[in-house]
N, CA, C and O atoms as a GROMACS GRO file, in nm:
protein
  376
    1MET      N    1   1.806  -2.646  -1.040
    1MET     CA    2   1.819  -2.616  -0.899
    1MET      C    3   1.813  -2.464  -0.882
    1MET      O    4   1.865  -2.388  -0.963
    2ALA      N    5   1.748  -2.421  -0.775
    2ALA     CA    6   1.733  -2.278  -0.748
    2ALA      C    7   1.867  -2.214  -0.716
    2ALA      O    8   1.953  -2.275  -0.652
    3GLU      N    9   1.882  -2.093  -0.761
    3GLU     CA   10   2.005  -2.017  -0.738
    3GLU      C   11   2.014  -1.973  -0.592
    3GLU      O   12   1.915  -1.930  -0.534
    4ILE      N   13   2.130  -1.984  -0.534
    4ILE     CA   14   2.154  -1.938  -0.396
    4ILE      C   15   2.209  -1.796  -0.402
    4ILE      O   16   2.301  -1.766  -0.479
    5LEU      N   17   2.151  -1.708  -0.320
    5LEU     CA   18   2.189  -1.566  -0.318
    5LEU      C   19   2.267  -1.535  -0.192
    5LEU      O   20   2.253  -1.603  -0.090
    6ASP      N   21   2.349  -1.432  -0.198
    6ASP     CA   22   2.420  -1.384  -0.079
    6ASP      C   23   2.324  -1.309   0.014
    6ASP      O   24   2.337  -1.314   0.136
    7CYS      N   25   2.227  -1.240  -0.047
    7CYS     CA   26   2.126  -1.168   0.029
    7CYS      C   27   2.004  -1.145  -0.060
    7CYS      O   28   2.012  -1.165  -0.181
    8LEU      N   29   1.893  -1.105  -0.002
    8LEU     CA   30   1.773  -1.077  -0.079
    8LEU      C   31   1.791  -0.946  -0.155
    8LEU      O   32   1.849  -0.851  -0.102
    9PRO      N   33   1.741  -0.938  -0.277
    9PRO     CA   34   1.749  -0.812  -0.351
    9PRO      C   35   1.654  -0.709  -0.290
    9PRO      O   36   1.556  -0.746  -0.225
   10VAL      N   37   1.682  -0.583  -0.311
   10VAL     CA   38   1.596  -0.476  -0.263
   10VAL      C   39   1.469  -0.476  -0.346
   10VAL      O   40   1.474  -0.479  -0.470
   11ALA      N   41   1.356  -0.472  -0.279
   11ALA     CA   42   1.227  -0.470  -0.348
   11ALA      C   43   1.208  -0.336  -0.420
   11ALA      O   44   1.249  -0.232  -0.369
   12SER      N   45   1.147  -0.341  -0.535
   12SER     CA   46   1.120  -0.221  -0.612
   12SER      C   47   1.008  -0.141  -0.549
   12SER      O   48   0.912  -0.199  -0.498
   13ALA      N   49   1.019  -0.010  -0.550
   13ALA     CA   50   0.915   0.078  -0.496
   13ALA      C   51   0.808   0.106  -0.602
   13ALA      O   52   0.710   0.176  -0.574
   14ARG      N   53   0.826   0.053  -0.719
   14ARG     CA   54   0.734   0.075  -0.830
   14ARG      C   55   0.597   0.013  -0.801
   14ARG      O   56   0.590  -0.101  -0.754
   15THR      N   57   0.491   0.086  -0.829
   15THR     CA   58   0.356   0.033  -0.813
   15THR      C   59   0.284   0.040  -0.946
   15THR      O   60   0.329   0.107  -1.039
   16ARG      N   61   0.176  -0.028  -0.953
   16ARG     CA   62   0.097  -0.034  -1.076
   16ARG      C   63   0.024   0.097  -1.104
   16ARG      O   64   0.005   0.136  -1.219
   17TYR      N   65  -0.016   0.166  -0.997
   17TYR     CA   66  -0.097   0.286  -1.012
   17TYR      C   67  -0.024   0.410  -0.958
   17TYR      O   68   0.058   0.397  -0.868
   18PRO      N   69  -0.054   0.529  -1.012
   18PRO     CA   70   0.012   0.652  -0.967
   18PRO      C   71  -0.052   0.708  -0.840
   18PRO      O   72  -0.119   0.812  -0.843
   19TRP      N   73  -0.032   0.639  -0.729
   19TRP     CA   74  -0.098   0.678  -0.604
   19TRP      C   75  -0.062   0.818  -0.559
   19TRP      O   76  -0.148   0.890  -0.506
   20GLU      N   77   0.061   0.860  -0.579
   20GLU     CA   78   0.100   0.995  -0.536
   20GLU      C   79   0.014   1.099  -0.607
   20GLU      O   80  -0.027   1.198  -0.546
   21GLU      N   81  -0.013   1.077  -0.732
   21GLU     CA   82  -0.098   1.167  -0.811
   21GLU      C   83  -0.244   1.154  -0.766
   21GLU      O   84  -0.311   1.255  -0.743
   22TRP      N   85  -0.293   1.033  -0.755
   22TRP     CA   86  -0.434   1.011  -0.723
   22TRP      C   87  -0.472   1.054  -0.583
   22TRP      O   88  -0.589   1.084  -0.558
   23THR      N   89  -0.377   1.059  -0.490
   23THR     CA   90  -0.409   1.094  -0.351
   23THR      C   91  -0.388   1.243  -0.322
   23THR      O   92  -0.380   1.282  -0.206
   24ASP      N   93  -0.380   1.326  -0.426
   24ASP     CA   94  -0.353   1.469  -0.406
   24ASP      C   95  -0.475   1.551  -0.364
   24ASP      O   96  -0.462   1.671  -0.341
   25GLY      N   97  -0.591   1.488  -0.353
   25GLY     CA   98  -0.710   1.560  -0.307
   25GLY      C   99  -0.806   1.599  -0.417
   25GLY      O  100  -0.918   1.642  -0.388
   26ARG      N  101  -0.765   1.587  -0.543
   26ARG     CA  102  -0.855   1.622  -0.653
   26ARG      C  103  -0.942   1.503  -0.690
   26ARG      O  104  -0.894   1.390  -0.692
   27PRO      N  105  -1.072   1.526  -0.721
   27PRO     CA  106  -1.158   1.415  -0.764
   27PRO      C  107  -1.115   1.365  -0.902
   27PRO      O  108  -1.075   1.444  -0.988
   28ARG      N  109  -1.125   1.234  -0.923
   28ARG     CA  110  -1.083   1.173  -1.049
   28ARG      C  111  -1.182   1.066  -1.093
   28ARG      O  112  -1.244   1.000  -1.009
   29ARG      N  113  -1.196   1.049  -1.223
   29ARG     CA  114  -1.274   0.940  -1.280
   29ARG      C  115  -1.177   0.839  -1.338
   29ARG      O  116  -1.098   0.871  -1.427
   30LEU      N  117  -1.183   0.717  -1.288
   30LEU     CA  118  -1.096   0.609  -1.335
   30LEU      C  119  -1.179   0.514  -1.421
   30LEU      O  120  -1.289   0.475  -1.383
   31ARG      N  121  -1.124   0.479  -1.536
   31ARG     CA  122  -1.197   0.390  -1.627
   31ARG      C  123  -1.122   0.258  -1.646
   31ARG      O  124  -1.000   0.257  -1.663
   32PRO      N  125  -1.198   0.147  -1.644
   32PRO     CA  126  -1.133   0.018  -1.667
   32PRO      C  127  -1.074   0.012  -1.807
   32PRO      O  128  -1.130   0.066  -1.902
   33GLY      N  129  -0.961  -0.054  -1.820
   33GLY     CA  130  -0.894  -0.067  -1.948
   33GLY      C  131  -0.806   0.051  -1.982
   33GLY      O  132  -0.722   0.041  -2.072
   34ARG      N  133  -0.824   0.162  -1.913
   34ARG     CA  134  -0.740   0.280  -1.935
   34ARG      C  135  -0.661   0.316  -1.810
   34ARG      O  136  -0.539   0.333  -1.816
   35ASP      N  137  -0.731   0.326  -1.697
   35ASP     CA  138  -0.666   0.365  -1.572
   35ASP      C  139  -0.638   0.246  -1.481
   35ASP      O  140  -0.550   0.253  -1.395
   36PHE      N  141  -0.712   0.138  -1.498
   36PHE     CA  142  -0.690   0.017  -1.420
   36PHE      C  143  -0.734  -0.104  -1.501
   36PHE      O  144  -0.810  -0.091  -1.598
   37PHE      N  145  -0.686  -0.220  -1.462
   37PHE     CA  146  -0.707  -0.340  -1.543
   37PHE      C  147  -0.768  -0.453  -1.461
   37PHE      O  148  -0.721  -0.566  -1.464
   38THR      N  149  -0.874  -0.420  -1.389
   38THR     CA  150  -0.952  -0.515  -1.313
   38THR      C  151  -1.096  -0.468  -1.323
   38THR      O  152  -1.126  -0.377  -1.399
   39THR      N  153  -1.185  -0.529  -1.248
   39THR     CA  154  -1.324  -0.483  -1.247
   39THR      C  155  -1.335  -0.356  -1.163
   39THR      O  156  -1.245  -0.325  -1.084
   40VAL      N  157  -1.445  -0.284  -1.179
   40VAL     CA  158  -1.468  -0.166  -1.096
   40VAL      C  159  -1.473  -0.208  -0.949
   40VAL      O  160  -1.420  -0.139  -0.862
   41ARG      N  161  -1.537  -0.320  -0.922
   41ARG     CA  162  -1.545  -0.371  -0.785
   41ARG      C  163  -1.405  -0.401  -0.730
   41ARG      O  164  -1.375  -0.368  -0.615
   42GLY      N  165  -1.321  -0.464  -0.811
   42GLY     CA  166  -1.185  -0.494  -0.768
   42GLY      C  167  -1.104  -0.368  -0.743
   42GLY      O  168  -1.027  -0.362  -0.647
   43MET      N  169  -1.122  -0.267  -0.828
   43MET     CA  170  -1.049  -0.142  -0.810
   43MET      C  171  -1.097  -0.068  -0.686
   43MET      O  172  -1.018  -0.004  -0.616
   44ARG      N  173  -1.226  -0.077  -0.659
   44ARG     CA  174  -1.282  -0.016  -0.537
   44ARG      C  175  -1.212  -0.074  -0.414
   44ARG      O  176  -1.176  -0.001  -0.322
   45SER      N  177  -1.193  -0.204  -0.413
   45SER     CA  178  -1.126  -0.271  -0.303
   45SER      C  179  -0.979  -0.227  -0.294
   45SER      O  180  -0.927  -0.204  -0.184
   46THR      N  181  -0.912  -0.214  -0.409
   46THR     CA  182  -0.773  -0.171  -0.413
   46THR      C  183  -0.758  -0.029  -0.359
   46THR      O  184  -0.666  -0.001  -0.282
   47VAL      N  185  -0.848   0.060  -0.398
   47VAL     CA  186  -0.844   0.199  -0.351
   47VAL      C  187  -0.866   0.202  -0.199
   47VAL      O  188  -0.796   0.275  -0.128
   48GLN      N  189  -0.962   0.125  -0.150
   48GLN     CA  190  -0.991   0.121  -0.007
   48GLN      C  191  -0.869   0.071   0.071
   48GLN      O  192  -0.835   0.126   0.176
   49THR      N  193  -0.804  -0.033   0.020
   49THR     CA  194  -0.686  -0.088   0.085
   49THR      C  195  -0.573   0.015   0.090
   49THR      O  196  -0.506   0.029   0.192
   50ARG      N  197  -0.551   0.086  -0.021
   50ARG     CA  198  -0.446   0.188  -0.026
   50ARG      C  199  -0.477   0.302   0.070
   50ARG      O  200  -0.388   0.350   0.140
   51ALA      N  201  -0.603   0.346   0.074
   51ALA     CA  202  -0.642   0.455   0.164
   51ALA      C  203  -0.614   0.418   0.309
   51ALA      O  204  -0.563   0.498   0.386
   52LYS      N  205  -0.648   0.295   0.344
   52LYS     CA  206  -0.625   0.248   0.480
   52LYS      C  207  -0.476   0.242   0.511
   52LYS      O  208  -0.433   0.283   0.619
   53ALA      N  209  -0.396   0.192   0.417
   53ALA     CA  210  -0.251   0.181   0.437
   53ALA      C  211  -0.186   0.318   0.452
   53ALA      O  212  -0.091   0.334   0.529
   54LEU      N  213  -0.237   0.417   0.380
   54LEU     CA  214  -0.182   0.552   0.386
   54LEU      C  215  -0.247   0.636   0.496
   54LEU      O  216  -0.202   0.747   0.524
   55ASP      N  217  -0.352   0.584   0.558
   55ASP     CA  218  -0.429   0.654   0.660
   55ASP      C  219  -0.484   0.786   0.605
   55ASP      O  220  -0.467   0.893   0.664
   56ILE      N  221  -0.550   0.775   0.488
   56ILE     CA  222  -0.612   0.890   0.422
   56ILE      C  223  -0.759   0.857   0.394
   56ILE      O  224  -0.789   0.749   0.342
   57ALA      N  225  -0.848   0.948   0.427
   57ALA     CA  226  -0.990   0.929   0.398
   57ALA      C  227  -1.012   0.930   0.247
   57ALA      O  228  -0.942   1.000   0.174
   58VAL      N  229  -1.110   0.852   0.200
   58VAL     CA  230  -1.141   0.846   0.057
   58VAL      C  231  -1.291   0.832   0.039
   58VAL      O  232  -1.360   0.768   0.119
   59ALA      N  233  -1.341   0.894  -0.068
   59ALA     CA  234  -1.481   0.878  -0.110
   59ALA      C  235  -1.480   0.817  -0.248
   59ALA      O  236  -1.393   0.848  -0.330
   60MET      N  237  -1.577   0.728  -0.275
   60MET     CA  238  -1.584   0.662  -0.406
   60MET      C  239  -1.728   0.654  -0.452
   60MET      O  240  -1.820   0.634  -0.372
   61VAL      N  241  -1.747   0.670  -0.583
   61VAL     CA  242  -1.879   0.655  -0.646
   61VAL      C  243  -1.859   0.577  -0.775
   61VAL      O  244  -1.778   0.616  -0.859
   62SER      N  245  -1.934   0.467  -0.790
   62SER     CA  246  -1.930   0.391  -0.915
   62SER      C  247  -2.033   0.451  -1.010
   62SER      O  248  -2.142   0.489  -0.968
   63GLU      N  249  -1.998   0.459  -1.138
   63GLU     CA  250  -2.091   0.513  -1.238
   63GLU      C  251  -2.131   0.403  -1.335
   63GLU      O  252  -2.051   0.315  -1.369
   64ARG      N  253  -2.256   0.408  -1.377
   64ARG     CA  254  -2.308   0.316  -1.478
   64ARG      C  255  -2.348   0.397  -1.601
   64ARG      O  256  -2.364   0.519  -1.594
   65ASP      N  257  -2.363   0.331  -1.711
   65ASP     CA  258  -2.409   0.394  -1.834
   65ASP      C  259  -2.554   0.436  -1.815
   65ASP      O  260  -2.637   0.353  -1.779
   66ALA      N  261  -2.587   0.563  -1.837
   66ALA     CA  262  -2.722   0.614  -1.817
   66ALA      C  263  -2.824   0.542  -1.906
   66ALA      O  264  -2.941   0.530  -1.870
   67ARG      N  265  -2.780   0.494  -2.022
   67ARG     CA  266  -2.870   0.422  -2.113
   67ARG      C  267  -2.894   0.279  -2.069
   67ARG      O  268  -2.992   0.216  -2.110
   68ARG      N  269  -2.805   0.227  -1.984
   68ARG     CA  270  -2.817   0.089  -1.935
   68ARG      C  271  -2.793   0.086  -1.784
   68ARG      O  272  -2.691   0.035  -1.739
   69PRO      N  273  -2.887   0.141  -1.705
   69PRO     CA  274  -2.865   0.151  -1.561
   69PRO      C  275  -2.846   0.016  -1.491
   69PRO      O  276  -2.787   0.011  -1.383
   70ALA      N  277  -2.893  -0.091  -1.551
   70ALA     CA  278  -2.874  -0.223  -1.491
   70ALA      C  279  -2.747  -0.290  -1.543
   70ALA      O  280  -2.713  -0.401  -1.502
   71GLY      N  281  -2.678  -0.223  -1.634
   71GLY     CA  282  -2.556  -0.279  -1.693
   71GLY      C  283  -2.438  -0.269  -1.599
   71GLY      O  284  -2.453  -0.226  -1.484
   72PRO      N  285  -2.321  -0.308  -1.646
   72PRO     CA  286  -2.201  -0.305  -1.562
   72PRO      C  287  -2.157  -0.162  -1.529
   72PRO      O  288  -2.186  -0.067  -1.603
   73GLU      N  289  -2.088  -0.150  -1.418
   73GLU     CA  290  -2.032  -0.020  -1.381
   73GLU      C  291  -1.927   0.017  -1.485
   73GLU      O  292  -1.848  -0.068  -1.525
   74ARG      N  293  -1.926   0.142  -1.529
   74ARG     CA  294  -1.834   0.181  -1.635
   74ARG      C  295  -1.717   0.265  -1.587
   74ARG      O  296  -1.620   0.285  -1.661
   75SER      N  297  -1.725   0.316  -1.464
   75SER     CA  298  -1.612   0.392  -1.412
   75SER      C  299  -1.622   0.400  -1.259
   75SER      O  300  -1.725   0.370  -1.199
   76LEU      N  301  -1.510   0.441  -1.200
   76LEU     CA  302  -1.505   0.461  -1.056
   76LEU      C  303  -1.450   0.600  -1.031
   76LEU      O  304  -1.339   0.633  -1.073
   77CYS      N  305  -1.530   0.684  -0.964
   77CYS     CA  306  -1.486   0.818  -0.929
   77CYS      C  307  -1.433   0.813  -0.786
   77CYS      O  308  -1.498   0.758  -0.696
   78ILE      N  309  -1.316   0.871  -0.766
   78ILE     CA  310  -1.252   0.869  -0.635
   78ILE      C  311  -1.205   1.008  -0.596
   78ILE      O  312  -1.174   1.091  -0.681
   79GLN      N  313  -1.201   1.032  -0.466
   79GLN     CA  314  -1.138   1.153  -0.415
   79GLN      C  315  -1.079   1.120  -0.278
   79GLN      O  316  -1.150   1.079  -0.187
   80PHE      N  317  -0.949   1.140  -0.266
   80PHE     CA  318  -0.880   1.123  -0.139
   80PHE      C  319  -0.881   1.257  -0.067
   80PHE      O  320  -0.882   1.362  -0.130
   81PHE      N  321  -0.879   1.252   0.065
   81PHE     CA  322  -0.878   1.372   0.149
   81PHE      C  323  -0.754   1.364   0.238
   81PHE      O  324  -0.762   1.318   0.352
   82PRO      N  325  -0.638   1.411   0.186
   82PRO     CA  326  -0.511   1.395   0.257
   82PRO      C  327  -0.508   1.457   0.396
   82PRO      O  328  -0.429   1.415   0.480
   83GLU      N  329  -0.593   1.554   0.422
   83GLU     CA  330  -0.592   1.620   0.553
   83GLU      C  331  -0.677   1.543   0.656
   83GLU      O  332  -0.681   1.580   0.773
   84ARG      N  333  -0.745   1.438   0.612
   84ARG     CA  334  -0.832   1.360   0.701
   84ARG      C  335  -0.781   1.218   0.716
   84ARG      O  336  -0.735   1.156   0.620
   85ALA      N  337  -0.789   1.166   0.838
   85ALA     CA  338  -0.748   1.028   0.864
   85ALA      C  339  -0.850   0.930   0.806
   85ALA      O  340  -0.967   0.964   0.791
   86TYR      N  341  -0.805   0.813   0.772
   86TYR     CA  342  -0.891   0.709   0.714
   86TYR      C  343  -1.012   0.684   0.803
   86TYR      O  344  -1.125   0.676   0.754
   87ARG      N  345  -0.989   0.671   0.933
   87ARG     CA  346  -1.098   0.638   1.026
   87ARG      C  347  -1.204   0.749   1.034
   87ARG      O  348  -1.318   0.724   1.070
   88ASP      N  349  -1.165   0.872   1.001
   88ASP     CA  350  -1.259   0.985   1.005
   88ASP      C  351  -1.350   0.989   0.882
   88ASP      O  352  -1.457   1.049   0.886
   89GLY      N  353  -1.308   0.925   0.776
   89GLY     CA  354  -1.387   0.924   0.653
   89GLY      C  355  -1.387   1.058   0.582
   89GLY      O  356  -1.330   1.155   0.632
   90PRO      N  357  -1.450   1.062   0.465
   90PRO     CA  358  -1.454   1.187   0.390
   90PRO      C  359  -1.548   1.287   0.456
   90PRO      O  360  -1.633   1.249   0.536
   91PRO      N  361  -1.533   1.417   0.423
   91PRO     CA  362  -1.624   1.517   0.478
   91PRO      C  363  -1.768   1.486   0.436
   91PRO      O  364  -1.791   1.433   0.327
   92ARG      N  365  -1.861   1.518   0.520
   92ARG     CA  366  -2.002   1.494   0.488
   92ARG      C  367  -2.061   1.616   0.420
   92ARG      O  368  -2.026   1.730   0.451
   93GLU      N  369  -2.151   1.589   0.325
   93GLU     CA  370  -2.221   1.698   0.256
   93GLU      C  371  -2.314   1.769   0.354
   93GLU      O  372  -2.373   1.706   0.442
   94ARG      N  373  -2.325   1.899   0.339
   94ARG     CA  374  -2.414   1.977   0.427
   94ARG      C  375  -2.535   2.020   0.351
   94ARG      O  376  -2.622   2.087   0.407
   0.00000   0.00000   0.00000
């Protein structure tokens, strides 16, 4: 039988990824198996969801192995722009 509680426990603020570090504005290369444990496509979705929740613009580029351009994506490069709102998007290249 399930245990009855007096109240719900406080949820942990712990997250899987170091978002505070990653959202500091510096560009980063994230690699599967080292920095995240899903597909590059799945991580792209996770980054987009976090950017929207934090209301911070983000730019992302998936990288493939130059020797196997049709092969799987091997990394995801991200850069958050803390001074820009999510809806404004990242700065455009001139």
